[in-house]
Structures are given as C-alpha cells and as structure tokens.
N, CA and C atoms as an extended XYZ file, in Angstrom:
402
Properties=species:S:1:pos:R:3:atomname:S:1:resname:S:1:resid:I:1 pbc="F F F"
N       119.705       41.765       87.362 N   UNK     1
C       120.319       40.874       88.070 CA  UNK     1
C       120.307       40.917       89.255 C   UNK     1
N       118.993       41.636       89.912 N   UNK     2
C       118.215       41.752       90.734 CA  UNK     2
C       118.948       41.717       92.532 C   UNK     2
N       119.901       43.219       92.238 N   UNK     3
C       120.645       43.703       92.845 CA  UNK     3
C       119.997       44.681       94.001 C   UNK     3
N       120.001       44.801       94.927 N   UNK     4
C       119.164       45.885       95.835 CA  UNK     4
C       120.157       46.653       95.805 C   UNK     4
N       120.201       48.397       95.818 N   UNK     5
C       120.291       49.688       95.780 CA  UNK     5
C       119.509       50.049       96.866 C   UNK     5
N       121.237       51.514       96.999 N   UNK     6
C       120.628       52.686       97.450 CA  UNK     6
C       120.625       53.708       97.113 C   UNK     6
N       120.308       55.044       97.903 N   UNK     7
C       120.574       56.427       97.589 CA  UNK     7
C       121.698       56.678       98.503 C   UNK     7
N       122.509       57.360       97.895 N   UNK     8
C       123.603       57.793       98.844 CA  UNK     8
C       123.304       59.136       99.635 C   UNK     8
N       124.227       58.692      101.101 N   UNK     9
C       123.317       60.280      101.431 CA  UNK     9
C       124.803       60.844      101.105 C   UNK     9
N       123.782       62.488      100.801 N   UNK    10
C       124.520       63.466      100.330 CA  UNK    10
C       125.070       65.250      100.430 C   UNK    10
N       124.388       65.332      102.030 N   UNK    11
C       123.989       66.503      102.654 CA  UNK    11
C       124.985       66.735      103.083 C   UNK    11
N       125.521       68.093      103.464 N   UNK    12
C       126.547       68.386      104.116 CA  UNK    12
C       128.138       68.449      103.569 C   UNK    12
N       129.042       68.821      104.595 N   UNK    13
C       130.082       69.021      103.407 CA  UNK    13
C       131.152       67.910      102.585 C   UNK    13
N       131.083       68.522      101.900 N   UNK    14
C       131.930       67.373      100.979 CA  UNK    14
C       133.550       67.824      100.980 C   UNK    14
N       134.572       66.588      100.097 N   UNK    15
C       135.908       66.884      100.408 CA  UNK    15
C       136.190       66.801       99.231 C   UNK    15
N       137.305       68.107       98.395 N   UNK    16
C       137.695       67.644       96.738 CA  UNK    16
C       138.902       67.636       97.161 C   UNK    16
N       139.585       66.062       96.724 N   UNK    17
C       141.062       66.309       96.334 CA  UNK    17
C       141.252       66.237       94.887 C   UNK    17
N       141.942       67.295       94.636 N   UNK    18
C       142.185       67.111       92.999 CA  UNK    18
C       143.351       66.198       92.940 C   UNK    18
N       144.136       66.854       93.845 N   UNK    19
C       145.924       65.670       93.278 CA  UNK    19
C       146.531       66.098       94.566 C   UNK    19
N       147.340       64.890       94.706 N   UNK    20
C       148.226       65.005       96.287 CA  UNK    20
C       149.540       66.077       96.508 C   UNK    20
N       149.345       66.692       95.673 N   UNK    21
C       150.226       68.059       95.717 CA  UNK    21
C       149.555       69.504       95.882 C   UNK    21
N       148.143       69.266       96.040 N   UNK    22
C       147.396       70.208       96.220 CA  UNK    22
C       146.575       70.221       97.698 C   UNK    22
N       146.845       70.912       98.003 N   UNK    23
C       145.423       70.860       99.726 CA  UNK    23
C       144.060       70.877       98.877 C   UNK    23
N       144.148       69.714      100.653 N   UNK    24
C       142.000       69.313       99.817 CA  UNK    24
C       141.174       71.092      100.168 C   UNK    24
N       140.023       70.805       99.693 N   UNK    25
C       139.185       71.234       99.509 CA  UNK    25
C       138.011       71.059      100.288 C   UNK    25
N       136.951       71.628      100.817 N   UNK    26
C       135.741       71.705      101.447 CA  UNK    26
C       134.890       72.399      101.010 C   UNK    26
N       133.478       71.325      100.139 N   UNK    27
C       132.446       72.311       99.718 CA  UNK    27
C       131.038       71.422      100.145 C   UNK    27
N       130.553       72.557      100.265 N   UNK    28
C       129.498       72.570      100.469 CA  UNK    28
C       128.376       71.781       99.554 C   UNK    28
N       127.527       70.683       99.961 N   UNK    29
C       127.130       69.500       98.736 CA  UNK    29
C       125.946       70.402       98.542 C   UNK    29
N       125.886       69.986       97.083 N   UNK    30
C       124.556       70.571       96.570 CA  UNK    30
C       123.202       69.917       97.094 C   UNK    30
N       122.091       70.740       96.812 N   UNK    31
C       120.872       69.329       97.854 CA  UNK    31
C       120.179       69.504       96.030 C   UNK    31
N       120.116       69.958       95.246 N   UNK    32
C       119.940       69.724       93.948 CA  UNK    32
C       120.161       68.610       92.533 C   UNK    32
N       121.772       68.264       93.414 N   UNK    33
C       121.969       67.593       92.295 CA  UNK    33
C       121.659       65.950       92.533 C   UNK    33
N       121.777       65.209       90.735 N   UNK    34
C       121.377       64.203       90.735 CA  UNK    34
C       122.045       63.084       91.819 C   UNK    34
N       121.043       61.928       92.348 N   UNK    35
C       121.412       61.430       93.511 CA  UNK    35
C       122.076       60.210       92.667 C   UNK    35
N       123.799       59.496       93.681 N   UNK    36
C       123.923       59.024       92.985 CA  UNK    36
C       123.787       57.775       93.967 C   UNK    36
N       124.373       56.289       94.156 N   UNK    37
C       123.509       55.389       94.234 CA  UNK    37
C       124.326       54.464       94.556 C   UNK    37
N       124.484       53.280       95.779 N   UNK    38
C       124.972       52.209       95.724 CA  UNK    38
C       124.483       50.997       95.944 C   UNK    38
N       125.658       50.213       95.630 N   UNK    39
C       124.433       48.821       95.895 CA  UNK    39
C       124.690       48.027       97.587 C   UNK    39
N       123.310       47.748       98.057 N   UNK    40
C       123.386       47.156       99.115 CA  UNK    40
C       124.307       45.549       99.556 C   UNK    40
N       125.730       45.771      100.189 N   UNK    41
C       126.138       44.983      100.130 CA  UNK    41
C       127.562       45.268       99.423 C   UNK    41
N       128.100       46.265       99.245 N   UNK    42
C       129.093       46.953       98.619 CA  UNK    42
C       129.897       46.917       96.785 C   UNK    42
N       130.194       47.418       96.327 N   UNK    43
C       130.228       46.448       95.318 CA  UNK    43
C       130.516       45.177       94.904 C   UNK    43
N       131.141       44.411       96.285 N   UNK    44
C       131.661       43.337       95.935 CA  UNK    44
C       130.511       42.107       95.729 C   UNK    44
N       129.485       43.119       95.912 N   UNK    45
C       127.870       41.917       95.587 CA  UNK    45
C       127.759       42.298       94.056 C   UNK    45
N       128.132       43.178       93.774 N   UNK    46
C       127.983       43.099       91.772 CA  UNK    46
C       128.643       42.082       91.213 C   UNK    46
N       129.962       41.757       92.096 N   UNK    47
C       130.905       41.104       91.503 CA  UNK    47
C       130.784       39.631       91.974 C   UNK    47
N       130.596       39.159       92.791 N   UNK    48
C       129.698       38.302       93.897 CA  UNK    48
C       128.883       37.972       92.464 C   UNK    48
N       127.503       38.494       92.241 N   UNK    49
C       126.700       38.434       91.186 CA  UNK    49
C       126.896       37.247       90.033 C   UNK    49
N       127.861       38.910       89.698 N   UNK    50
C       128.257       38.789       88.205 CA  UNK    50
C       129.258       37.071       88.324 C   UNK    50
N       130.320       36.529       89.091 N   UNK    51
C       130.629       35.284       88.815 CA  UNK    51
C       129.171       34.300       89.233 C   UNK    51
N       128.633       34.277       90.456 N   UNK    52
C       127.650       33.331       90.308 CA  UNK    52
C       126.667       33.176       88.807 C   UNK    52
N       127.108       33.847       88.277 N   UNK    53
C       125.974       33.185       86.478 CA  UNK    53
C       126.855       33.199       85.798 C   UNK    53
N       128.521       33.873       85.828 N   UNK    54
C       129.019       32.439       84.859 CA  UNK    54
C       129.655       31.888       84.969 C   UNK    54
N       130.502       32.039       86.661 N   UNK    55
C       130.908       30.146       87.443 CA  UNK    55
C       132.968       30.822       87.478 C   UNK    55
N       133.209       30.529       87.940 N   UNK    56
C       134.360       30.204       88.363 CA  UNK    56
C       135.462       30.058       87.178 C   UNK    56
N       134.785       29.061       86.058 N   UNK    57
C       135.885       28.680       85.207 CA  UNK    57
C       135.815       29.404       84.025 C   UNK    57
N       135.025       31.068       84.458 N   UNK    58
C       134.685       32.022       83.317 CA  UNK    58
C       135.964       32.778       84.054 C   UNK    58
N       136.234       32.878       85.029 N   UNK    59
C       137.109       34.255       85.709 CA  UNK    59
C       138.952       34.143       85.158 C   UNK    59
N       139.315       34.496       84.840 N   UNK    60
C       140.835       35.226       84.601 CA  UNK    60
C       141.696       35.731       85.294 C   UNK    60
N       142.209       35.754       86.243 N   UNK    61
C       142.554       36.584       87.161 CA  UNK    61
C       144.196       36.878       86.409 C   UNK    61
N       144.831       37.891       87.298 N   UNK    62
C       146.534       37.803       86.759 CA  UNK    62
C       146.837       37.984       84.942 C   UNK    62
N       146.324       38.782       84.302 N   UNK    63
C       146.706       38.239       82.701 CA  UNK    63
C       146.440       40.107       82.408 C   UNK    63
N       147.493       40.310       81.667 N   UNK    64
C       147.557       41.351       81.307 CA  UNK    64
C       146.698       41.679       80.272 C   UNK    64
N       145.650       42.724       79.728 N   UNK    65
C       144.958       42.709       78.324 CA  UNK    65
C       145.599       43.287       77.757 C   UNK    65
N       145.863       42.864       76.288 N   UNK    66
C       147.082       43.940       75.426 CA  UNK    66
C       145.973       44.292       74.251 C   UNK    66
N       145.185       43.477       73.685 N   UNK    67
C       144.147       43.402       72.669 CA  UNK    67
C       142.339       42.622       73.149 C   UNK    67
N       140.993       43.715       72.772 N   UNK    68
C       140.048       42.958       72.339 CA  UNK    68
C       139.764       42.959       71.710 C   UNK    68
N       139.481       42.498       70.372 N   UNK    69
C       138.217       41.829       69.062 CA  UNK    69
C       137.297       41.461       69.055 C   UNK    69
N       136.251       41.907       68.489 N   UNK    70
C       135.098       41.926       68.280 CA  UNK    70
C       134.755       41.252       67.426 C   UNK    70
N       134.206       39.973       67.099 N   UNK    71
C       134.050       39.495       65.898 CA  UNK    71
C       132.506       38.646       65.862 C   UNK    71
N       131.828       39.573       66.071 N   UNK    72
C       130.130       39.911       66.135 CA  UNK    72
C       129.664       38.435       66.795 C   UNK    72
N       130.159       37.374       66.573 N   UNK    73
C       129.410       36.417       67.445 CA  UNK    73
C       130.110       35.720       68.156 C   UNK    73
N       130.823       36.644       68.860 N   UNK    74
C       132.196       36.099       70.033 CA  UNK    74
C       133.162       37.367       69.923 C   UNK    74
N       134.208       37.643       71.076 N   UNK    75
C       134.582       38.603       71.280 CA  UNK    75
C       135.704       37.755       72.028 C   UNK    75
N       136.970       38.166       71.567 N   UNK    76
C       138.290       37.642       72.160 CA  UNK    76
C       139.503       38.300       72.511 C   UNK    76
N       140.018       38.338       73.881 N   UNK    77
C       140.584       39.242       74.408 CA  UNK    77
C       142.441       38.242       75.078 C   UNK    77
N       143.527       38.945       74.129 N   UNK    78
C       144.265       38.799       73.886 CA  UNK    78
C       145.446       39.309       74.757 C   UNK    78
N       146.071       38.622       75.999 N   UNK    79
C       146.730       38.695       77.001 CA  UNK    79
C       148.213       38.979       76.358 C   UNK    79
N       149.272       40.020       77.611 N   UNK    80
C       151.139       40.007       76.455 CA  UNK    80
C       151.403       38.821       77.209 C   UNK    80
N       150.777       38.074       77.871 N   UNK    81
C       151.507       36.311       78.126 CA  UNK    81
C       151.155       35.740       76.485 C   UNK    81
N       150.001       36.009       75.759 N   UNK    82
C       150.187       36.055       74.488 CA  UNK    82
C       148.998       34.541       74.130 C   UNK    82
N       148.235       34.321       75.315 N   UNK    83
C       147.095       33.716       75.583 CA  UNK    83
C       145.219       33.939       75.265 C   UNK    83
N       144.970       33.541       74.443 N   UNK    84
C       143.691       34.173       73.811 CA  UNK    84
C       142.585       33.980       74.427 C   UNK    84
N       141.445       34.401       75.043 N   UNK    85
C       140.587       33.316       75.746 CA  UNK    85
C       139.167       33.915       74.899 C   UNK    85
N       138.339       33.540       74.531 N   UNK    86
C       137.349       33.980       74.195 CA  UNK    86
C       136.073       34.310       74.417 C   UNK    86
N       134.904       34.760       74.364 N   UNK    87
C       133.750       35.060       74.996 CA  UNK    87
C       132.911       35.287       74.273 C   UNK    87
N       131.244       35.609       74.814 N   UNK    88
C       130.352       36.367       74.190 CA  UNK    88
C       130.106       37.737       74.906 C   UNK    88
N       130.608       38.213       76.159 N   UNK    89
C       130.131       39.265       76.426 CA  UNK    89
C       131.307       39.782       77.235 C   UNK    89
N       131.905       40.570       77.115 N   UNK    90
C       133.498       41.115       78.085 CA  UNK    90
C       132.516       42.559       79.294 C   UNK    90
N       133.047       42.558       80.266 N   UNK    91
C       132.998       43.653       81.312 CA  UNK    91
C       134.465       43.902       81.753 C   UNK    91
N       135.256       45.225       81.424 N   UNK    92
C       135.788       45.957       81.408 CA  UNK    92
C       135.667       46.525       82.721 C   UNK    92
N       136.176       46.677       84.151 N   UNK    93
C       136.005       47.323       84.946 CA  UNK    93
C       136.585       47.932       85.286 C   UNK    93
N       137.757       47.961       84.711 N   UNK    94
C       138.645       49.418       84.843 CA  UNK    94
C       138.664       51.152       84.827 C   UNK    94
N       138.576       51.775       85.488 N   UNK    95
C       138.417       53.339       85.152 CA  UNK    95
C       138.275       53.270       83.652 C   UNK    95
N       137.649       54.233       83.122 N   UNK    96
C       137.453       54.177       81.794 CA  UNK    96
C       139.151       55.215       81.422 C   UNK    96
N       139.744       56.147       81.920 N   UNK    97
C       140.602       56.504       81.453 CA  UNK    97
C       141.314       55.748       81.422 C   UNK    97
N       141.732       54.594       82.698 N   UNK    98
C       143.015       54.095       82.046 CA  UNK    98
C       142.980       52.613       80.959 C   UNK    98
N       142.083       52.697       81.210 N   UNK    99
C       141.916       51.764       79.831 CA  UNK    99
C       142.304       52.017       78.188 C   UNK    99
N       142.486       53.507       78.316 N   UNK   100
C       142.687       54.089       77.001 CA  UNK   100
C       144.124       54.412       77.240 C   UNK   100
N       144.596       54.643       78.299 N   UNK   101
C       146.025       55.316       78.663 CA  UNK   101
C       146.527       54.127       78.309 C   UNK   101
N       146.383       52.781       79.200 N   UNK   102
C       147.274       51.567       78.935 CA  UNK   102
C       146.983       50.657       77.480 C   UNK   102
N       146.246       51.100       76.536 N   UNK   103
C       146.653       51.068       75.009 CA  UNK   103
C       146.345       49.721       74.742 C   UNK   103
N       144.944       49.279       75.454 N   UNK   104
C       144.304       48.427       75.202 CA  UNK   104
C       144.163       48.481       73.709 C   UNK   104
N       144.582       47.579       72.483 N   UNK   105
C       144.100       48.076       71.597 CA  UNK   105
C       142.355       46.877       70.899 C   UNK   105
N       141.562       47.974       70.585 N   UNK   106
C       140.938       47.261       70.074 CA  UNK   106
C       140.362       47.284       68.527 C   UNK   106
N       139.300       46.162       68.421 N   UNK   107
C       139.122       45.791       66.631 CA  UNK   107
C       137.936       45.524       66.362 C   UNK   107
N       137.122       46.170       66.368 N   UNK   108
C       137.548       47.262       65.400 CA  UNK   108
C       137.463       48.689       66.285 C   UNK   108
N       138.058       49.448       66.365 N   UNK   109
C       138.870       50.629       67.415 CA  UNK   109
C       137.407       51.149       67.477 C   UNK   109
N       137.688       51.673       69.162 N   UNK   110
C       136.282       52.363       69.333 CA  UNK   110
C       136.218       53.326       68.654 C   UNK   110
N       134.975       53.944       68.456 N   UNK   111
C       134.537       55.584       68.194 CA  UNK   111
C       135.403       56.633       68.597 C   UNK   111
N       136.260       57.684       67.822 N   UNK   112
C       137.390       58.536       68.416 CA  UNK   112
C       136.702       59.565       69.392 C   UNK   112
N       135.461       59.357       69.431 N   UNK   113
C       134.867       60.428       70.468 CA  UNK   113
C       134.479       59.628       71.914 C   UNK   113
N       134.104       58.817       71.307 N   UNK   114
C       133.710       57.806       72.711 CA  UNK   114
C       135.160       57.482       73.434 C   UNK   114
N       136.418       57.164       72.530 N   UNK   115
C       137.821       57.181       73.167 CA  UNK   115
C       138.015       58.307       74.216 C   UNK   115
N       137.466       59.227       73.534 N   UNK   116
C       138.584       61.071       73.875 CA  UNK   116
C       137.231       61.300       75.356 C   UNK   116
N       135.943       61.045       75.459 N   UNK   117
C       135.385       60.675       76.098 CA  UNK   117
C       136.545       60.137       77.844 C   UNK   117
N       136.296       58.444       77.699 N   UNK   118
C       137.576       57.572       78.699 CA  UNK   118
C       138.429       58.541       78.223 C   UNK   118
N       138.870       58.750       77.855 N   UNK   119
C       140.402       59.720       78.351 CA  UNK   119
C       140.168       60.731       79.448 C   UNK   119
N       139.097       61.159       79.294 N   UNK   120
C       139.330       62.662       79.968 CA  UNK   120
C       137.868       62.719       81.056 C   UNK   120
N       137.625       61.193       82.019 N   UNK   121
C       136.471       60.751       82.740 CA  UNK   121
C       137.427       60.324       83.797 C   UNK   121
N       137.099       61.851       84.913 N   UNK   122
C       138.473       61.070       86.051 CA  UNK   122
C       136.793       60.379       86.746 C   UNK   122
N       137.564       59.770       87.343 N   UNK   123
C       137.285       58.557       88.186 CA  UNK   123
C       137.491       58.587       90.002 C   UNK   123
N       136.827       58.326       90.716 N   UNK   124
C       137.453       58.590       92.111 CA  UNK   124
C       137.951       56.825       92.717 C   UNK   124
N       139.140       56.863       92.945 N   UNK   125
C       139.634       55.144       92.937 CA  UNK   125
C       140.340       55.018       91.185 C   UNK   125
N       140.744       55.640       90.876 N   UNK   126
C       140.379       55.787       89.649 CA  UNK   126
C       141.948       54.336       89.376 C   UNK   126
N       143.137       54.678       89.663 N   UNK   127
C       143.681       53.884       89.686 CA  UNK   127
C       144.035       52.080       90.524 C   UNK   127
N       142.776       52.153       90.933 N   UNK   128
C       142.329       50.716       91.068 CA  UNK   128
C       142.259       50.019       89.986 C   UNK   128
N       142.538       48.840       89.964 N   UNK   129
C       142.645       47.659       88.942 CA  UNK   129
C       142.127       47.288       89.126 C   UNK   129
N       140.652       46.492       87.569 N   UNK   130
C       140.116       45.948       87.737 CA  UNK   130
C       139.786       45.014       86.409 C   UNK   130
N       139.273       44.506       86.445 N   UNK   131
C       139.262       43.165       84.719 CA  UNK   131
C       138.404       42.227       85.125 C   UNK   131
N       137.273       42.102       84.001 N   UNK   132
C       136.837       40.956       84.179 CA  UNK   132
C       135.648       40.722       82.881 C   UNK   132
N       135.515       39.248       82.459 N   UNK   133
C       135.714       38.329       80.981 CA  UNK   133
C       134.458       37.599       81.595 C   UNK   133
N       133.217       38.082       80.755 N   UNK   134
C       132.015       36.933       81.070 CA  UNK   134
C       131.671       36.680       79.776 C   UNK   134
C-alpha cells in the first residue's frame, strides 16, 4: 500500500499496567528486543489509504457483526440488525481477543488453535472498537 513507517523509539524506562486495580510497574526497555514499527502519519493513515482504495460506498459503520461466512468466491457479513453485506476481502480491526469473546460466528469455524491464540492475545488499547469491510 506504499505506506511509510519508522522504527519506534524503545530506549529507557517503560511503564506496564496490567489492570486498573494494580499499581503500574516501571521496567528498563530491553535493547535486544525485536523492533516495533509505527506508520508515518499515524494509524489513521492506514485507514485513509484503505478507504481511498475501496471507496466510501463500501464502508459500513455502526453495525454489530454477528456472523462471517466464507463462500470461497465471496464473504458474507451478517449484522445484529439482520443486514447482510458481501465482499471479496474482509478486514476486522478489532483486537483478536474481542473478536472471539464477542461471539462473532465464523463459517467455516476458525481453527481451534487460532481461536485459542486470538482469545489469549493481549492487545494495548484492546477495548477500542474498530471494524472494517473491504
């Protein structure tokens, strides 16, 4: 997609907060860890680039997704309101644990090992709600 990115600065002291009920912890950032990357212009640049490619008419907002069905030649997405949308590609931008914990039904079902990993993947800002269909 021709997005520019840069390596995130990761030197010094980091702050870890496991939950609101526990005290935050300070730790020294390891110097040998794998680098993290940021998108130049922020994450919104990724969304803007995708929207430029698919067009506004393909974007559905404010809909609670209940089922995703893969029919090989297209994907159908069903909403709580009973609406059905079809697409060739689907991008779900919710954190993985929220996808499996909010009971989106997948047909065919997600492989058990993938669903397990998704359900146990902690995500920074994991309670943020995002969803995109392409």
